C-alpha positions in Angstrom: 0.0 0.0 0.0 1.4 3.3 -1.0 2.5 5.8 1.6 3.5 9.1 -0.1 4.8 12.0 1.9 4.5 15.7 1.3 7.2 18.3 2.1 5.9 20.8 4.5 6.8 24.5 3.8 8.3 26.2 6.9 5.5 28.7 7.0 2.8 26.0 7.0 4.4 23.5 9.4 2.3 22.9 12.5 3.8 24.3 15.8 5.6 21.9 18.1 2.7 22.2 20.6 0.2 21.3 17.8 2.4 18.4 16.8 2.5 17.2 20.4 -1.2 17.4 20.8 -1.9 15.6 17.5 0.6 13.0 18.7 -1.3 12.5 21.9 -4.6 12.2 20.1 -3.3 9.7 17.5 -1.5 7.8 20.2 -4.8 7.6 22.1 -6.5 6.1 19.1 -3.9 3.4 18.3 -2.8 2.3 21.7 -6.4 2.2 23.1 -7.3 -0.1 20.3 -4.3 -2.4 21.1 -4.9 -2.2 24.9 -8.6 -2.6 24.8 -8.7 -5.5 22.4 -5.5 -7.2 23.7 -4.7 -8.3 20.1 -1.9 -7.7 17.6 -2.3 -4.9 15.2 -2.4 -7.4 12.3 -6.1 -8.1 12.8 -8.2 -6.7 10.0 -11.6 -5.0 10.2 -13.9 -3.5 7.6 -14.0 0.3 7.4 -16.1 2.7 5.2 -14.8 6.2 6.0 -15.5 9.1 3.7 -12.7 11.4 2.6 -12.6 14.9 3.9 -10.9 16.6 6.8 -8.2 14.6 8.5 -9.7 15.3 12.0 -13.0 13.9 11.0 -11.5 10.8 9.3 -9.3 10.0 12.3 -12.3 10.5 14.7 -14.5 8.1 12.7 -11.7 5.6 12.3 -11.2 5.6 16.1 -14.9 5.1 16.7 -15.2 2.3 14.2 -12.1 0.6 15.7 -13.9 0.6 19.0 -12.2 3.5 20.8 -13.6 6.3 22.9 -11.9 9.2 21.1 -12.0 12.9 22.0 -10.2 15.9 20.7 -10.7 19.4 19.2 -11.2 19.4 15.5 -9.1 22.6 15.1 -5.9 20.5 15.7 -6.1 19.2 12.1 -7.3 22.2 10.3 -6.1 22.4 6.7 -5.3 18.7 6.4 -7.4 16.3 4.5 -7.5 12.5 4.0 -8.9 10.3 1.2 -10.6 8.1 3.8 -10.9 4.3 4.0 -13.0 1.8 2.2 -12.2 -1.9 2.8 -10.5 -4.1 5.4 -7.4 -2.8 7.2 -5.3 -3.4 10.2 -4.9 -0.6 12.7 -1.4 0.1 11.3 -2.7 0.1 7.7 -5.6 2.3 8.6 -3.4 5.0 10.2 -0.9 4.7 7.3 -3.7 5.2 4.8 -5.3 8.1 6.7 -2.0 9.9 7.2 -0.8 9.5 3.7 0.1 12.9 2.2 -0.3 14.8 5.4 3.3 15.1 6.3 2.9 13.0 9.4 3.8 9.5 10.1 4.0 7.2 13.2 5.9 4.4 14.8 4.7 1.8 17.3 6.9 1.2 20.3 7.5 -2.2 22.0 5.2 -1.2 24.9 2.2 -0.7 22.7 2.6 3.1 22.6 2.8 5.2 19.4 5.2 7.9 18.5 3.9 10.6 16.0 6.4 12.6 14.1 6.8 14.7 11.0 7.7 12.5 8.0 11.3 12.7 7.0 11.9 13.9 3.4 15.4 14.2 2.1 17.7 15.8 4.6 14.9 17.5 6.4 13.8 15.7 9.5 12.2 16.6 12.8 12.7 15.0 16.1 10.3 12.3 17.0 7.7 13.3 19.6 7.8 11.4 22.8 5.6 8.3 22.9 2.3 8.5 24.9 0.5 5.5 26.2 -3.3 5.8 26.6 -5.9 3.2 27.5 -9.3 3.6 25.8 -12.7 2.1 26.1 -14.1 -0.3 23.6 -17.4 0.7 21.9 -18.4 -2.1 19.5 -22.0 -1.6 18.4 -22.3 -5.2 17.3 -20.9 -6.7 20.5 -23.8 -8.4 22.3 -22.0 -7.7 25.6 -21.9 -4.0 24.8 -24.7 -2.4 26.9 -24.1 1.3 25.8 -27.0 3.1 24.3 -25.3 5.8 22.3 -24.9 5.5 18.5 -22.9 8.3 16.7 -23.8 7.4 13.1 -26.7 6.6 10.9 -26.8 6.1 7.2 -30.6 6.6 6.8 -30.5 10.4 6.6 -27.9 10.7 3.8 -27.3 7.1 2.6 -23.6 7.7 3.5 -21.7 7.1 6.7 -22.2 10.6 8.0 -21.9 11.2 11.8 -25.2 12.3 13.3 -23.4 15.4 14.6 -22.7 16.4 11.0 -26.2 15.6 9.6 -28.5 18.7 9.3 -31.6 16.6 10.0 -33.2 15.0 13.1 -32.3 11.3 13.1 -32.8 9.0 16.0 -31.5 5.5 16.6 -32.9 2.9 19.0 -30.1 0.3 19.4 -30.3 -3.4 20.2 -29.2 -2.7 23.8 -32.4 -0.7 24.5 -34.7 -3.3 23.0 -32.9 -6.0 25.1 -33.3 -4.0 28.4 -36.9 -3.3 27.7 -37.6 -6.8 26.5 -39.1 -5.4 23.3 -40.7 -7.9 20.8 -42.4 -5.5 18.4 -41.1 -2.4 16.7 -44.0 -0.4 17.9 -42.8 -0.7 21.5 -39.2 0.2 20.6 -40.4 3.4 18.9 -42.0 4.6 22.2 -38.4 5.8 22.9 -38.5 8.4 20.0 -40.1 11.8 20.2 -43.1 12.5 18.0 -43.7 8.9 17.1 -47.1 7.3 18.0 -48.4 3.8 17.4 -51.5 3.8 15.2 -52.4 0.2 14.5 -55.4 -1.6 13.1 -56.8 -4.9 14.3 -54.0 -5.3 16.7 -51.2 -5.5 14.1 -47.8 -4.1 15.1 -47.2 -1.7 12.2 -48.8 1.7 11.5 -47.3 4.8 13.0 -47.9 8.6 13.3 -44.8 10.7 13.0 -44.9 14.4 13.6 -48.7 14.2 13.3 -49.0 12.3 10.0 -49.7 8.6 9.6 -47.1 6.4 8.0 -47.8 2.8 7.1 -44.7 2.1 5.1 -41.7 0.7 6.9 -38.3 0.4 5.3 -35.9 -2.6 5.8 -32.2 -2.0 5.3 -33.1 1.1 3.2 -35.8 -0.4 1.0 -39.6 -0.4 1.2 -40.8 -3.6 3.1 -44.5 -3.2 2.5 -45.5 -1.6 -0.7 -49.3 -2.2 -0.9 -51.0 -2.2 2.4 -54.8 -2.5 2.6 -57.1 -4.3 5.0 -54.4 -6.2 6.9 -50.8 -5.2 7.6 -47.3 -6.6 8.0 -45.8 -7.6 11.3 -42.2 -6.9 12.5 -40.5 -9.0 15.1 -37.4 -7.6 16.8 -35.4 -10.8 17.2 -33.7 -10.2 13.9 -33.0 -6.5 14.3 -29.8 -4.7 15.0 -31.4 -1.3 15.5 -34.3 0.9 14.4 -33.8 4.4 12.9 -36.2 7.2 12.5 -35.6 10.1 10.1 -37.9 13.0 11.0 -39.6 15.0 8.3 -40.0 14.4 4.5 -37.6 11.8 3.3 -38.8 11.6 -0.3 -35.5 13.1 -1.7 -33.7 9.8 -1.2 -36.5 7.3 -0.6 -39.3 8.2 -3.0 -43.0 8.1 -2.0 -43.4 8.3 1.7 -45.4 10.3 4.2 -43.9 13.7 5.1 -43.8 13.0 8.9 -40.8 10.8 8.6 -39.3 7.4 7.8 -38.8 4.3 9.9 -36.0 2.0 8.8 -35.2 -1.3 10.5 -31.7 -2.7 10.1 -31.2 -6.4 10.3 -28.3 -8.3 11.9 -25.3 -9.2 9.8 -22.7 -12.0 10.0 -19.6 -11.4 12.1 -16.2 -13.0 11.9 -16.0 -14.0 15.5 -18.2 -16.9 16.6 -21.0 -15.9 19.0 -24.1 -17.8 20.1 -27.0 -17.0 22.4 -30.3 -18.5 23.4 -33.0 -16.9 25.6 -36.2 -18.1 27.1 -38.8 -15.6 28.2 -42.0 -16.3 30.2 -44.6 -14.1 31.7 -48.2 -12.9 32.2 -51.1 -14.2 30.1 -49.3 -17.5 29.3 -46.4 -15.7 27.5 -43.6 -17.9 26.3 -40.9 -16.8 23.9 -37.7 -18.4 22.8 -35.0 -16.4 20.9 -31.8 -17.6 19.4 -28.8 -16.0 17.6 -25.7 -17.5 16.0 -22.9 -15.9 14.0 -19.4 -16.7 12.8 -17.1 -17.5 9.9 -17.6 -20.4 7.5 -14.1 -20.2 6.0 -10.6 -20.2 7.4 -9.8 -16.8 5.9 -13.1 -15.4 7.4 -14.2 -14.1 4.0 -17.6 -15.8 4.4 -19.7 -15.2 7.5 -23.2 -16.2 8.5 -26.0 -15.1 10.8 -29.0 -17.2 12.0 -31.5 -15.8 14.4 -35.2 -15.9 15.2 -37.9 -16.4 17.7 -40.9 -18.6 18.6 -43.6 -16.9 20.6 -46.9 -18.2 22.1 -49.1 -16.0 24.3 -52.7 -15.3 25.2 -53.7 -11.7 25.9 -55.3 -9.5 28.5 -58.1 -9.1 25.9 -60.7 -11.8 25.9 -60.3 -14.4 23.1 -57.1 -12.9 21.7 -53.9 -14.9 21.3 -50.7 -14.9 19.2 -48.6 -17.8 18.0 -45.7 -16.4 16.0 -42.5 -17.9 14.5 -39.8 -15.8 12.8 -36.5 -16.9 11.4 -33.7 -15.0 9.7 -30.5 -16.2 8.0 -27.8 -14.2 6.3 -24.6 -14.9 4.4 -21.9 -12.2 3.9 -19.0 -12.7 1.5 -16.0 -10.4 1.3 -13.9 -11.7 -1.6 -11.5 -8.7 -1.3 -11.0 -5.6 0.7 -13.0 -3.6 -1.9 -16.1 -5.9 -2.3 -18.7 -7.1 0.1 -21.9 -9.0 -0.8 -24.7 -10.2 1.5 -27.8 -12.3 1.0 -30.5 -12.7 3.6 -33.9 -14.3 3.9 -36.4 -13.7 6.6 -39.8 -15.4 7.2 -42.6 -14.8 9.7 -45.7 -16.9 10.2 -48.4 -15.9 12.7 -51.7 -17.5 13.9 -53.7 -15.0 15.9 -57.0 -13.4 16.6 -57.6 -9.9 15.3 -58.6 -7.4 17.9 -61.6 -5.2 17.1 -61.0 -3.1 20.2 -63.6 -1.1 22.2 -65.8 1.8 21.3 -66.8 5.3 22.4 -70.0 6.4 24.1 -70.3 10.2 24.0 -67.0 11.9 24.1 -65.0 9.2 25.9 -64.2 5.4 25.7 -67.1 3.3 26.9 -67.1 2.5 30.6 -66.4 -1.2 30.2 -63.4 -3.3 31.3 -60.5 -3.0 29.0 -60.2 -6.8 28.8 -63.7 -7.2 27.4 -63.9 -8.2 23.8 -66.9 -8.1 21.5 -65.6 -10.7 19.0 -66.4 -14.3 19.8 -64.6 -17.4 21.1 -65.9 -19.3 18.0 -64.1 -16.9 15.6 -61.9 -18.8 13.2 -58.1 -18.4 13.6 -56.6 -15.5 11.6 -53.3 -15.9 9.8 -50.4 -13.7 8.5 -47.2 -14.5 6.8 -44.3 -12.3 5.6 -41.2 -13.3 3.5 -38.3 -11.0 2.8 -35.4 -11.8 0.4 -32.7 -9.2 0.4 -29.4 -8.6 -1.4 -26.7 -6.0 -0.8 -23.5 -5.3 -2.8 -20.8 -2.7 -1.9 -17.8 -2.2 -4.1 -15.0 0.4 -3.9 -13.5 1.2 -7.3 -10.7 3.1 -5.5 -10.1 5.3 -2.5 -12.7 7.8 -3.7 -15.5 6.1 -5.5 -17.9 3.3 -4.3 -21.0 1.6 -5.6 -23.8 0.3 -3.4 -26.6 -1.9 -4.8 -29.6 -3.1 -2.8 -32.5 -5.4 -3.7 -35.5 -6.6 -1.7 -38.4 -8.9 -2.6 -41.3 -9.0 -0.1 -44.3 -11.3 -0.1 -47.1 -10.6 2.4 -50.3 -12.4 3.0 -53.0 -12.1 5.6 -56.5 -13.5 6.1 -59.0 -12.8 8.8 -62.7 -13.2 9.6 -64.3 -11.7 12.7 -67.4 -10.4 14.3 -67.5 -6.6 14.0 -69.7 -3.6 14.7 -72.4 -3.0 12.1 -72.5 0.2 10.0 -68.8 0.0 10.3 -67.8 2.4 7.6 -70.3 5.2 8.3 -71.1 7.5 11.2 -74.4 5.7 11.9 -75.2 4.5 15.4 -74.0 1.0 16.1 -75.9 0.7 19.4 -79.6 -0.1 19.2 -81.5 2.9 20.7 -84.7 0.9 21.1 -82.9 -1.3 23.7 -81.5 1.5 25.7 -78.3 1.8 23.7 -76.8 -1.2 25.3 -77.2 -3.8 22.5 -74.1 -3.8 20.2 -75.2 -4.5 16.6 -72.8 -6.8 14.8 -72.1 -8.5 11.5 -69.3 -10.7 10.2 -66.6 -9.6 7.8 -63.8 -11.5 6.1 -60.8 -10.1 4.1 -57.8 -11.7 2.4 -54.8 -9.7 1.3 -51.9 -10.7 -0.8 -49.1 -8.4 -2.0 -45.7 -8.7 -3.7 -43.2 -5.9 -3.7 -39.9 -5.7 -5.6 -37.6 -2.8 -5.0 -34.0 -2.0 -5.8 -31.6 0.9 -5.9 -28.1 1.8 -7.1 -26.0 4.4 -5.4 -22.7 5.9 -6.5 -20.8 7.9 -3.9 -17.5 9.7 -4.1 -15.0 12.1 -2.5 -13.8 15.2 -4.3 -11.5 18.0 -3.1 -12.3 21.1 -5.0 -11.0 24.6 -4.4 -10.3 23.9 -0.8 -13.7 22.3 -0.1 -14.5 18.6 0.4 -17.4 17.2 -1.5 -19.2 13.8 -1.0 -21.5 13.5 -4.0 -24.2 10.8 -4.3 -26.2 9.9 -7.4 -28.7 7.2 -7.4 -31.6 5.4 -9.1 -34.4 3.3 -7.6 -37.4 1.3 -8.8 -40.4 -0.2 -7.0 -43.2 -2.4 -8.3 -45.8 -3.5 -5.9 -49.0 -5.4 -6.7 -51.8 -6.7 -4.5 -55.1 -8.4 -4.4 -57.9 -7.8 -1.9 -60.9 -10.1 -1.4 -63.8 -9.1 0.8 -66.8 -11.3 1.9 -69.6 -11.1 4.5 -71.6 -8.0 5.3 -69.8 -5.1 6.8 -72.6 -2.6 6.7 -76.0 -4.0 7.8 -76.5 -5.7 11.2 -77.3 -9.4 11.2 -80.2 -10.7 13.2 -79.1 -12.8 16.1 -75.6 -11.2 16.5 -76.6 -8.4 18.8 -74.8 -8.5 22.2 -75.3 -6.7 25.5 -72.3 -4.4 26.1 -72.6 -4.7 29.9 -73.6 -8.3 30.2 -72.3 -10.1 27.1 -73.3 -13.7 26.2 -70.9 -15.4 23.8 -71.1 -18.4 21.5 -72.0 -17.7 17.8 -73.2 -20.6 15.8 -70.5 -21.6 13.2 -73.1 -21.4 10.4 -72.9 -17.6 10.6 -69.2 -17.7 9.6 -69.9 -20.2 6.8 -72.6 -17.9 5.4 -70.3 -14.9 5.6 -67.5 -16.7 3.7 -70.0 -17.7 0.9 -71.3 -14.1 0.5 -69.3 -11.7 -1.8 -69.6 -8.2 -0.6 -70.0 -5.7 -2.2 -71.6 -8.0 -4.8 -69.8 -7.8 -8.0 -67.0 -5.6 -6.6 -65.4 -7.7 -3.9 -62.2 -8.5 -5.8 -59.7 -5.7 -6.0 -56.4 -5.6 -7.9 -53.9 -2.8 -7.1 -50.6 -1.8 -8.7 -48.1 0.7 -7.5 -44.9 1.5 -9.6 -42.4 4.2 -9.6 -39.0 5.2 -10.9 -36.8 7.8 -9.2 -33.4 9.4 -9.8 -31.7 11.5 -7.2 -28.6 13.4 -6.5 -27.0 14.8 -3.3 -23.8 16.6 -2.4 -22.4 16.9 1.1 -20.0 19.8 1.2 -17.6 20.4 4.1 -16.1 23.9 4.7 -13.4 24.6 7.2 -14.1 21.3 9.0 -17.1 22.9 10.8 -19.7 23.8 8.2 -21.6 21.1 6.4 -24.0 21.8 3.5 -26.3 19.1 2.1 -28.3 19.7 -1.0 -30.0 17.6 -3.6 -33.2 16.6 -5.3 -35.2 13.8 -6.7 -37.4 13.3 -9.7 -40.2 10.7 -9.5 -42.3 9.0 -12.1 -45.2 7.2 -10.4 -48.1 5.0 -11.7 -50.9 3.9 -9.4 -54.3 2.3 -9.7 -56.9 0.0 -8.3 -59.5 -2.0 -10.2 -62.6 -3.7 -8.7 -64.8 -6.4 -10.2 -66.3 -9.8 -9.6 -62.9 -11.6 -10.2 -59.3 -10.6 -9.9 -58.7 -11.0 -13.6 -61.6 -8.7 -14.4 -60.4 -6.2 -11.7 -57.0 -6.1 -13.4 -58.6 -5.6 -16.8 -60.5 -2.5 -15.6 -57.6 -1.1 -13.5 -57.7 2.7 -13.8 -54.1 4.1 -13.8 -52.9 7.5 -12.8 -49.5 8.8 -13.8 -47.8 11.5 -11.8 -44.3 12.9 -11.7 -42.7 15.4 -9.4 -39.5 16.9 -8.1 -38.5 16.8 -4.4 -35.6 19.0 -3.3 -33.8 19.1 0.1 -31.4 21.6 1.5 -29.7 21.5 4.9 -26.9 23.4 6.6 -25.1 22.5 9.9 -22.4 24.5 11.8 -20.2 23.1 14.5 -18.8 26.0 16.5 -17.2 23.4 18.9 -16.8 19.7 18.5 -19.6 18.8 21.0 -22.3 21.1 19.6 -24.0 21.5 16.2 -26.6 24.0 15.0 -28.6 23.1 11.9 -31.5 23.9 9.7 -33.2 22.3 6.6 -35.9 22.8 4.1 -37.4 19.8 2.3 -40.4 18.6 0.4 -42.1 15.3 -0.4 -44.0 13.9 -3.3 -46.6 11.2 -2.8 -49.1 9.3 -5.0 -52.5 7.9 -3.9 -53.9 4.5 -4.6 -57.4 5.5 -3.6 -60.3 6.4 -5.9 -63.3 8.8 -5.4 -66.9 7.6 -5.3 -67.1 8.2 -9.0 -64.0 6.0 -9.7 -61.6 8.7 -10.5 -58.1 8.8 -9.1 -56.8 11.4 -6.6 -54.0 13.9 -7.1 -50.7 13.3 -5.4 -50.0 14.4 -1.8 -47.4 17.1 -1.4 -45.5 17.9 1.8 -43.2 20.7 2.8 -41.1 21.2 6.0 -38.9 23.8 7.6 -36.8 22.7 10.5 -34.1 24.1 12.8 -32.3 22.5 15.7 -29.4 22.0 18.0 -27.4 18.8 18.7 -24.9 18.2 21.4 -22.5 15.4 22.5 -21.9 15.7 26.3 -20.2 13.6 29.0 -17.1 12.7 26.8 -19.4 12.4 23.7 -21.3 9.6 25.3 -24.7 11.4 25.6 -26.2 12.7 22.4 -29.1 15.2 22.4 -31.2 16.7 19.6 -33.5 19.7 20.0 -35.6 20.5 17.0 -38.4 22.9 15.9 -40.3 22.1 12.8 -43.2 23.4 10.7 -44.7 20.7 8.4 -47.6 21.0 5.9 -49.3 18.5 3.7 -51.8 18.9 0.9 -54.3 16.5 -0.8 -54.6 14.2 2.2 -56.6 11.1 1.4 -59.4 9.9 3.6 -62.7 8.1 3.4 -65.5 9.8 1.6 -68.2 9.8 4.4 -70.8 11.0 1.8 -70.6 7.7 -0.1 -71.9 4.4 1.2 -68.9 2.7 -0.6 -66.3 2.1 2.1 -63.5 2.1 -0.5 -64.4 5.6 -1.8 -61.8 8.3 -1.0 -61.7 12.0 -1.0 -59.0 14.6 -0.3 -59.8 16.6 2.9 -57.5 19.4 1.8 -54.6 20.4 3.9 -53.1 19.8 7.3 -50.1 21.1 9.2 -48.1 20.1 12.1 -45.6 22.2 14.1 -43.8 21.6 17.3 -40.7 21.1 19.4 -38.9 17.8 19.9 -36.2 16.8 22.3 -34.3 13.4 22.2 -31.6 12.2 24.5 -29.7 8.9 24.3 -26.4 7.6 25.8 -24.5 7.5 29.0 -24.0 10.0 31.8 -21.5 7.8 33.7 -20.0 4.4 33.0 -22.9 2.9 34.9 -25.9 5.2 34.2 -27.5 5.1 30.7 -30.6 6.8 29.5 -32.9 7.2 26.5 -35.6 9.9 26.7 -37.7 12.3 24.7 -40.3 15.0 24.8 -42.6 16.3 22.0 -44.9 19.3 21.8 -47.0 18.7 18.7 -49.7 21.0 17.3 -51.3 19.1 14.4 -54.4 20.5 12.8 -56.6 20.3 9.7 -56.2 23.7 8.1 -58.2 23.3 4.9 -61.1 21.0 4.5 -64.3 20.4 2.4 -66.4 18.6 4.9 -66.5 20.8 8.0 -63.3 19.6 9.8 -61.2 22.7 9.3 -59.5 23.8 12.5 -59.9 20.4 14.2 -57.0 18.6 15.8 -55.6 15.6 13.9 -56.5 12.3 15.5 -54.3 10.4 17.9 -51.8 13.2 18.2 -51.2 14.4 21.8 -50.1 18.0 22.3 -47.6 16.8 24.9 -45.9 13.4 25.1 -42.6 11.9 26.2 -40.7 9.2 27.9 -37.6 8.6 30.1 -35.8 5.3 30.6 -32.9 5.1 33.0 -30.7 2.1 33.5 -28.0 1.7 36.2 -25.3 -1.0 36.2 -23.5 -1.5 39.5 -19.8 -1.4 38.9 -18.0 -0.1 41.9 -19.2 -2.7 44.5 -17.6 -6.1 44.0 -20.3 -7.8 46.1 -23.1 -6.4 43.7 -21.2 -6.6 40.5 -23.4 -8.0 37.7 -26.6 -6.4 38.9 -28.4 -3.7 36.9 -31.8 -2.1 37.2 -33.9 0.3 35.2 -37.0 2.5 35.5 -39.0 4.2 32.8 -42.0 6.4 32.4 -44.0 6.8 29.1 -46.6 9.5 29.1 -49.1 11.1 26.7 -51.5 13.9 27.0 -55.1 13.8 25.8 -55.7 12.9 22.1 -58.6 13.3 19.8 -59.9 10.0 18.7 -61.0 11.0 15.2 -60.6 14.0 12.8 -64.1 15.1 13.6 -63.0 15.5 17.2 -66.2 13.7 18.5 -64.4 12.0 21.4 -61.0 12.0 23.1 -58.7 9.4 24.6 -57.6 10.5 28.1 -53.9 11.2 28.9 -51.8 8.7 30.8 -48.5 8.0 32.4 -47.2 4.4 32.4 -44.4 3.2 34.7 -42.1 0.4 33.6 -39.2 -1.3 35.5 -36.6 -4.0 35.2 -33.9 -5.7 37.2 -31.2 -8.1 35.9 -28.3 -10.1 37.1 -25.5 -11.5 34.9 -22.7 -13.9 35.7 -19.7 -14.6 33.6 -18.1 -18.0 33.3 -14.9 -17.3 31.2 -16.3 -16.9 27.7 -19.9 -17.6 28.7 -22.4 -15.2 30.2 -25.7 -16.1 32.0 -28.3 -13.3 32.5 -31.5 -13.5 34.5 -33.9 -10.6 34.0 -37.3 -9.5 35.2 -39.4 -6.7 33.4 -42.6 -5.2 34.6 -44.6 -3.1 32.3 -47.3 -0.8 33.6 -46.0 -1.2 37.2 -48.9 0.8 38.7 -51.5 -1.1 36.7 -53.1 2.0 35.1 -55.9 1.9 32.6 -55.0 3.7 29.4 -55.8 3.7 25.7 -53.0 3.6 23.1 -54.8 4.7 19.9 -57.8 4.3 17.6 -58.2 2.6 14.3 -57.0 4.9 11.5 -60.3 4.3 9.6 -58.7 1.3 7.9 -60.8 -1.5 9.3 -63.3 0.5 11.3 -64.2 4.0 12.2 -62.2 5.3 15.1 -65.3 5.4 17.4 -65.6 1.6 17.2 -61.9 0.8 17.1 -60.3 2.0 20.4 -57.3 -0.1 21.4 -56.5 -0.2 25.1 -53.1 -0.7 26.6 -52.2 -3.7 28.7 -52.5 -3.8 32.5 -49.6 -4.8 34.7 -47.5 -7.3 32.8 -44.5 -9.2 34.1 -41.9 -10.9 31.8 -39.0 -13.0 33.1 -36.1 -14.3 31.0 -33.0 -16.4 31.1 -30.3 -15.7 28.5 -27.2 -17.7 27.8 -24.4 -16.2 25.6 -21.3 -18.0 24.6 
């Protein structure tokens, strides 16, 4: 590997003090890596570090090598590096980063490093004294690593840009938090992020509100994981996840059609070179049993081929009557690194679930009905509902040279769900579902069945580079992506009129529906002649971005995207006929994004951005015509800090976000599939997120959001109303303490968390409200190490004070919000035993 040196002009040579401080910083990086890992510097590790300022490159190299690295960025002003892309030893990495800077190094026999000015010809400078520093390992993939803080996220820029240099609000929920909170569903992990609210339907685990706007699409490793979503939904299990990232605000510039509130991206686990295995058994309230496993390692002697196999098997009842869940998920991945410049990975993931949909509770007047939260108005004779998801993913990264790299992704997703259940009559209108002639206590019901199948194929190709131009550092990105998603939707039964014999007393229910009612529903197409739907969603997008760094402290990001989108939904008596009459709408649009960030000091950043989004609607009006695209626009400004030796990251943001042509049900049409645009809505607010460590033993993740989300332009009398399920005030705080200074208590840890929400309107008409709540959670754990094996026993209690609260209402997807209120679980205890080796 080349190691060219540059002669330093006397007037531009750094001062002896500056040289000494740089020597200390670089010595800290190298010797901490050696001391912390206890290995020779010949071990290789994969790095992807963008070119730019030398200070930034060295800091990122230190973090990626597993080192707690601090230092003022002004110490390396005026010096640049081409970065790293490939596998390097510690020595090779420093040699590459320091190439052309006029600096070099030597490693002494006692694992210290001496930094000196490179000798050229007869000119030489005295070597600086060696400095030995011991650092702290921070390996984000290490299962023994319990740190919460994460300093980088690729979702916001599709490049390895530190969060402190990204002029957007981006939050990361790491695996360590999910483990401490015993999270099994993504919706629970996202309670730790400001401005994100669960907004599920039928009890599924997907569907979210971000900054006031509903988002049903979830991304997986940077690609859409559920293109068409109607009737049912996908499910995401956390056993296979490394972390969950949330990019706030419109993300259309890089990711295409998506709601302007933000983007949720789950990152799956990848194979590691070192062999690691774990198995965990959980058990708890409501007959909860869950087994998780994880295994990784190398399949070849040269460690070029690695694998990952993980998954879970879960069986549980519910605090809700007649509800249960039997779910199996499995994930396997192969990663091949044929050279330092190339990496390929192939993964497959499957999930199969038998369960009972949850129809929730209902409102009486302006509040949820005064009935026990465990009471259900489905029936114990309801047939079992099913859901399955299959994901096949491929990733390729290739570095052409030190400056240019190619990244290709592909994802094929197949989703299928089928359910049949007893439901409230008049379910898609505002008509009364309680019988007034019987004192408004008889719940009028019918039976409805739906089957959904969808296939989504999506891919993208990104080219990134590093360019030095007129004293500025540029990191350009150009890319192309494509998505094609098709789906079929079959409806049977009668979801409008009440069925004689299915009424039930809401205060004294008697269960036991004759199975013949279900047989009749399955044999009844509804609406007659229109119960088969075929949907198609297709788009192409090209985008560009440039990340410009000025004076090591100013970061400018600008770019744009152009989309071509085709959408449509046909309805008829058969799927082939529905496809034949499919009406298509073609739309195209440009989505720009501009951001600026200034770092006056290394631990603080001030940023702002302006961005827009382009969407396309799959809905149709009552007359069958398609609906114009949704357009979003956001202004945002904020402050980021890294405190306590850069271990605690905070983001404070103010935003103003508007969206036009919002699609909703047309309440003036008896057709439940008819859509109309209610006009415009806007959301504005303040968000605060914190994550990391205050001391070696005290970790936290917390947030607060003030959100003012309202309908500002409407054609059906809703103008000025608050948007549904969006509290004005919400937040959470989770603290974990690991005992470290008392040998007798070593291995013990405990945590306490509060998750709170203010009052929320249950629907856009603001006819009823969900009361505010504060939920207290706690956990305690003990771990014991046996050489290379660790045994951990843990107890989690959710809703410690056993408070009654309501999470959300149905987003008018399977029921009007008034008859789709989903309560939170009472006090729930989960115990676990985990073995890692």
